[in-house]
C-alpha positions as CSV (number, residue, x, y, z in Angstrom):
1,M,-11.2,1.0,-13.3
2,I,-8.8,0.4,-10.5
3,V,-10.0,-0.7,-7.1
4,T,-7.6,-0.1,-4.2
5,V,-7.6,-1.9,-0.8
6,T,-5.9,-0.3,2.1
7,P,-6.4,-2.3,5.3
8,N,-4.6,0.3,7.5
9,P,-5.3,3.7,6.1
10,S,-4.1,6.9,8.0
11,L,-4.6,10.6,8.3
12,D,-1.1,11.9,7.2
13,R,0.2,15.3,8.5
14,T,3.5,16.4,6.8
15,Y,5.7,19.2,8.1
16,E,8.5,20.8,6.1
17,I,11.3,21.9,8.4
18,P,14.8,23.3,7.9
19,S,16.3,20.5,10.1
20,L,15.4,18.2,12.9
21,D,17.0,19.2,16.1
22,R,16.3,16.9,19.0
23,G,15.2,18.6,22.1
24,E,14.6,21.9,20.3
25,V,11.6,23.9,19.1
26,V,11.4,23.3,15.4
27,R,9.4,25.8,13.3
28,A,7.7,24.3,10.2
29,T,8.0,26.2,6.9
30,G,5.1,24.3,5.4
31,E,2.4,21.8,6.3
32,R,0.0,19.5,4.6
33,M,-2.8,17.1,5.7
34,D,-3.6,14.2,3.4
35,P,-5.5,10.9,3.4
36,G,-2.8,8.4,3.8
37,G,-2.0,4.6,3.2
38,K,-0.3,2.9,0.3
39,G,-3.6,2.0,-1.5
40,V,-5.1,5.4,-0.8
41,N,-2.2,7.0,-2.5
42,V,-2.6,4.7,-5.5
43,S,-6.2,5.9,-5.7
44,R,-5.2,9.5,-5.5
45,A,-2.6,9.1,-8.2
46,V,-5.1,7.3,-10.5
47,A,-7.7,10.1,-9.9
48,A,-5.1,12.7,-10.6
49,A,-4.7,11.0,-14.1
50,G,-8.4,11.4,-14.7
51,R,-9.2,7.6,-14.3
52,R,-11.9,6.0,-12.2
53,T,-10.9,4.5,-8.9
54,V,-12.6,3.1,-5.9
55,A,-10.9,3.1,-2.4
56,V,-11.9,0.4,-0.1
57,L,-10.8,1.0,3.4
58,P,-11.8,0.6,7.0
59,L,-12.5,3.8,8.7
60,G,-13.3,4.8,12.3
61,G,-13.5,7.9,14.6
62,A,-13.1,11.5,13.6
63,P,-9.8,10.9,11.6
64,G,-11.6,8.2,9.5
65,A,-14.4,10.6,8.7
66,L,-11.8,13.3,7.6
67,V,-10.0,10.8,5.4
68,A,-13.3,9.9,3.6
69,E,-14.0,13.7,3.2
70,L,-10.5,14.4,1.8
71,L,-10.8,11.6,-0.6
72,A,-14.3,12.6,-1.8
73,A,-12.9,16.2,-2.4
74,Q,-10.4,14.7,-4.7
75,G,-13.0,12.9,-6.7
76,I,-12.4,9.5,-5.4
77,E,-15.1,7.0,-4.7
78,V,-14.9,5.6,-1.2
79,A,-16.2,2.2,-0.1
80,P,-15.9,2.6,3.7
81,V,-15.9,-0.4,6.1
82,P,-17.0,1.1,9.5
83,V,-14.9,-0.2,12.4
84,D,-15.1,0.4,16.2
85,G,-11.5,1.7,16.4
86,T,-10.0,5.0,15.4
87,T,-8.2,5.4,12.1
88,R,-4.5,6.2,12.8
89,S,-2.8,9.6,12.4
90,N,0.8,9.6,11.0
91,I,3.3,12.4,11.1
92,A,6.1,13.1,8.5
93,L,8.9,15.5,9.0
94,A,10.5,16.5,5.8
95,E,13.9,18.2,6.2
96,A,15.3,20.6,3.6
97,D,18.0,18.3,2.6
98,G,15.5,15.7,1.6
99,V,15.7,13.5,4.7
100,L,12.4,12.3,5.9
101,T,11.5,11.2,9.4
102,K,8.1,9.3,9.7
103,I,6.1,8.6,12.9
104,N,3.5,5.9,12.0
105,A,0.8,4.9,14.5
106,P,-0.2,1.4,14.9
107,G,-3.9,1.8,14.0
108,P,-7.0,0.0,15.2
109,E,-7.5,-3.6,15.8
110,L,-10.1,-5.3,13.5
111,G,-12.6,-7.8,14.9
112,P,-13.8,-11.0,13.2
113,E,-16.9,-9.2,11.7
114,E,-14.9,-6.3,10.5
115,R,-12.5,-8.6,8.8
116,E,-15.2,-10.4,7.0
117,L,-17.0,-7.2,6.0
118,L,-13.7,-5.9,4.5
119,L,-13.4,-8.9,2.2
120,R,-17.1,-8.8,1.3
121,T,-16.8,-5.0,0.4
122,V,-13.7,-5.7,-1.8
123,R,-15.7,-8.6,-3.6
124,R,-18.6,-6.3,-4.2
125,Q,-16.5,-3.5,-5.6
126,A,-14.4,-5.8,-7.8
127,H,-17.1,-6.3,-10.4
128,G,-16.0,-4.5,-13.6
129,A,-12.5,-3.8,-12.1
130,D,-9.5,-3.9,-14.3
131,W,-7.1,-4.3,-11.3
132,I,-7.4,-4.6,-7.5
133,A,-4.3,-3.0,-5.9
134,C,-3.8,-4.4,-2.4
135,C,-1.4,-2.2,-0.6
136,G,0.3,-1.4,2.8
137,S,0.6,-3.2,6.0
138,L,-2.0,-5.2,7.8
139,P,-3.7,-3.9,10.9
140,R,-3.8,-5.7,14.2
141,G,-6.5,-8.4,13.8
142,L,-5.6,-9.5,10.3
143,A,-3.4,-12.6,9.8
144,P,-0.5,-12.5,7.4
145,S,-2.5,-14.9,5.2
146,W,-5.2,-12.2,4.7
147,Y,-3.8,-10.9,1.5
148,A,-3.4,-14.5,0.2
149,D,-7.1,-15.1,0.8
150,L,-7.9,-11.8,-1.1
151,V,-5.7,-12.6,-4.1
152,A,-7.3,-16.0,-4.3
153,R,-10.9,-14.6,-4.1
154,A,-10.0,-12.0,-6.8
155,H,-8.7,-14.4,-9.1
156,T,-11.8,-16.6,-8.8
157,A,-13.7,-13.5,-9.8
158,G,-11.4,-13.1,-12.9
159,V,-9.7,-9.8,-11.6
160,R,-5.9,-9.2,-11.7
161,V,-4.2,-8.3,-8.4
162,A,-1.3,-5.9,-7.8
163,L,0.3,-6.4,-4.4
164,D,2.4,-3.9,-2.5
165,T,3.1,-5.2,1.0
166,S,6.2,-6.8,2.8
167,G,7.3,-9.4,5.2
168,P,5.2,-12.4,6.1
169,A,2.2,-11.0,4.3
170,L,4.1,-10.8,1.0
171,L,5.5,-14.3,1.3
172,A,2.1,-15.8,2.3
173,A,0.4,-14.1,-0.7
174,L,2.9,-15.4,-3.3
175,R,1.6,-18.8,-3.2
176,E,-1.7,-17.5,-4.7
177,G,0.2,-15.9,-7.6
178,P,-0.5,-12.2,-7.6
179,D,-0.2,-10.7,-11.1
180,V,2.4,-8.2,-10.0
181,V,4.2,-7.3,-6.7
182,K,6.0,-4.0,-6.0
183,P,8.7,-4.2,-3.5
184,N,11.4,-1.7,-2.8
185,A,15.0,-2.7,-2.4
186,E,14.7,-3.2,1.3
187,E,11.6,-5.4,1.0
188,L,13.3,-7.4,-1.8
189,A,16.2,-8.1,0.5
190,E,13.9,-9.1,3.4
191,A,11.8,-11.3,1.2
192,V,14.9,-13.3,-0.1
193,G,16.9,-13.2,3.1
194,R,20.1,-11.6,1.7
195,P,21.6,-8.2,1.1
196,L,21.3,-6.4,-2.2
197,A,24.4,-4.3,-3.2
198,T,23.9,-4.0,-7.1
199,V,21.1,-3.7,-9.5
200,G,22.1,-7.4,-10.5
201,D,21.3,-8.5,-7.0
202,A,17.9,-6.8,-7.2
203,L,17.2,-8.6,-10.5
204,K,18.1,-12.0,-8.9
205,A,15.9,-11.3,-6.0
206,A,13.0,-10.3,-8.2
207,E,13.5,-13.5,-10.2
208,D,13.4,-15.5,-6.9
209,L,10.0,-13.9,-6.1
210,R,8.7,-14.9,-9.5
211,S,9.8,-18.5,-8.7
212,L,7.8,-18.3,-5.4
213,G,4.6,-17.3,-7.5
214,A,4.7,-13.7,-8.5
215,G,3.5,-13.1,-12.1
216,A,5.8,-10.0,-12.4
217,V,7.9,-7.9,-10.1
218,L,8.0,-4.1,-10.3
219,A,10.9,-3.2,-8.0
220,S,11.6,0.4,-6.9
221,L,15.3,1.0,-6.4
222,G,15.1,4.6,-5.2
223,A,17.6,6.9,-6.8
224,D,18.7,3.9,-9.0
225,G,15.5,3.6,-10.9
226,Q,13.1,0.7,-11.3
227,L,13.1,-2.9,-12.5
228,L,10.3,-4.8,-14.2
229,V,10.9,-8.6,-14.2
230,T,8.4,-10.9,-16.1
231,G,8.5,-14.4,-17.3
232,A,10.7,-13.9,-20.2
233,S,12.1,-10.4,-19.9
234,A,13.5,-7.8,-17.6
235,W,13.7,-4.1,-18.1
236,Y,15.4,-1.2,-16.3
237,G,14.0,2.3,-16.2
238,G,15.2,5.7,-14.7
239,A,14.7,9.4,-14.9
240,P,16.7,12.4,-13.7
241,V,15.3,14.2,-10.6
242,A,16.4,17.8,-10.0
243,A,15.7,17.8,-6.3
244,V,14.0,15.4,-3.9
245,R,11.2,17.3,-1.9
246,S,9.5,14.3,-0.4
247,N,9.4,10.6,-1.2
248,V,6.2,10.0,0.7
249,G,3.9,8.0,-1.6
250,A,6.4,8.0,-4.5
251,G,6.3,4.2,-4.8
252,D,2.5,4.3,-4.7
253,A,2.5,6.9,-7.5
254,S,4.8,4.5,-9.4
255,L,2.4,1.6,-9.0
256,A,-0.5,3.8,-10.2
257,G,1.4,4.8,-13.3
258,F,2.2,1.2,-13.9
259,L,-1.4,0.1,-13.7
260,I,-2.8,3.2,-15.6
261,A,-0.6,2.1,-18.6
262,G,-1.9,-1.4,-18.5
263,G,0.3,-3.1,-16.1
264,A,2.6,-5.0,-18.4
265,G,5.7,-4.4,-20.5
266,P,8.3,-1.5,-21.0
267,E,5.6,1.2,-21.7
268,A,4.0,0.5,-18.2
269,L,7.5,0.6,-16.6
270,A,8.1,4.0,-18.3
271,S,4.8,5.3,-16.9
272,A,5.8,4.0,-13.5
273,V,9.2,5.7,-13.6
274,A,7.6,9.1,-14.8
275,H,5.1,9.0,-12.0
276,G,7.6,8.2,-9.3
277,A,10.1,10.8,-10.5
278,A,7.3,13.5,-10.5
279,A,6.1,12.4,-7.1
280,V,9.4,12.9,-5.3
281,Q,9.6,16.5,-6.5
282,L,6.1,17.4,-5.0
283,P,5.4,18.4,-1.3
284,G,4.2,15.8,1.2
285,S,2.3,13.0,-0.4
286,V,0.9,15.1,-3.2
287,M,0.3,12.8,-6.3
288,P,1.4,14.0,-9.7
289,T,-1.0,15.0,-12.4
290,P,-0.3,14.6,-16.1
291,A,1.0,18.2,-16.2
292,D,3.8,17.1,-13.6
293,L,5.1,14.2,-15.7
294,S,8.1,14.4,-18.0
295,P,7.9,11.1,-20.0
296,A,10.5,12.4,-22.4
297,A,13.2,12.3,-19.7
298,V,12.4,8.6,-18.9
299,T,14.8,6.0,-20.3
300,V,13.8,2.2,-20.4
301,T,16.2,-0.5,-21.6
302,A,16.4,-4.3,-21.7
303,D,20.0,-3.9,-21.0
304,V,19.9,-4.1,-17.3
305,P,23.2,-2.6,-15.7
306,L,23.7,-5.5,-13.5
307,D,27.0,-4.2,-12.0
308,R,25.6,-0.8,-11.0
309,P,26.0,-0.3,-7.3
310,L,22.9,0.6,-5.4
311,T,23.0,4.2,-3.9
312,D,21.4,2.8,-0.8
313,P,22.4,-0.9,-0.5
314,A,19.7,-3.0,1.2
315,P,21.1,-4.9,4.2
């Protein structure tokens, strides 16, 4: 069973449009409304695979109630933490050529009692969990050290932690030794303070995160595949994608695939790659089901292509 923690969830509206023309009336060709937030997406992908998951998240106002309703409709157990503020609503504009424009609202500010209730709820739901996946940005009111505190409490309870966040929150949590962290190339570059131009650069950055405390690093490199770096080994995986429809939640689907497959080794990396490749070919933030996966198309190797340039170098 996988518990997910999303401190700053959202109600996501995705509009598919031919192109984004500023100052003009743009007519959408398709639209979706989904419960959002990185941990929420992980739960949705886990549930789509037929596995049990519990989503812990602060919810407030009408958008929060709708998020809970949408999750329940997908068979996901929700452990809500009531807050006075209103859950944020985000907008994504997906153009026909694959370009995505996202407008993310800041979300509510959590007070001291709400912060402690969120931690207590995680602790209560952690009993019997195989993993706790802590994902996304922190809302106003939570210090960058909040994830570090959560990782420490989870380890005291004997539960493994996967962490997908960035910036000061990521760096603060590393000292508590999360079992796996899942940055993308841009987040890797930010964490180590230098640009990444090749897969080899990303590998070195992942090794640096391990030296700071991460047990393993699962790095998403967009069109250039994924890296898994552990104590003694590194693997590189990729899969062909016919057409990118939306990359919203693709990294979250990858993390779900990784955890579903055990959260360690090349088999888990292959599952992560298969889930990520399937997710980008689906509309909005739709999470892939087993029928959407093409595991035979995935390649995983210990021969990491160090000199391969990144399609989108991280500054």
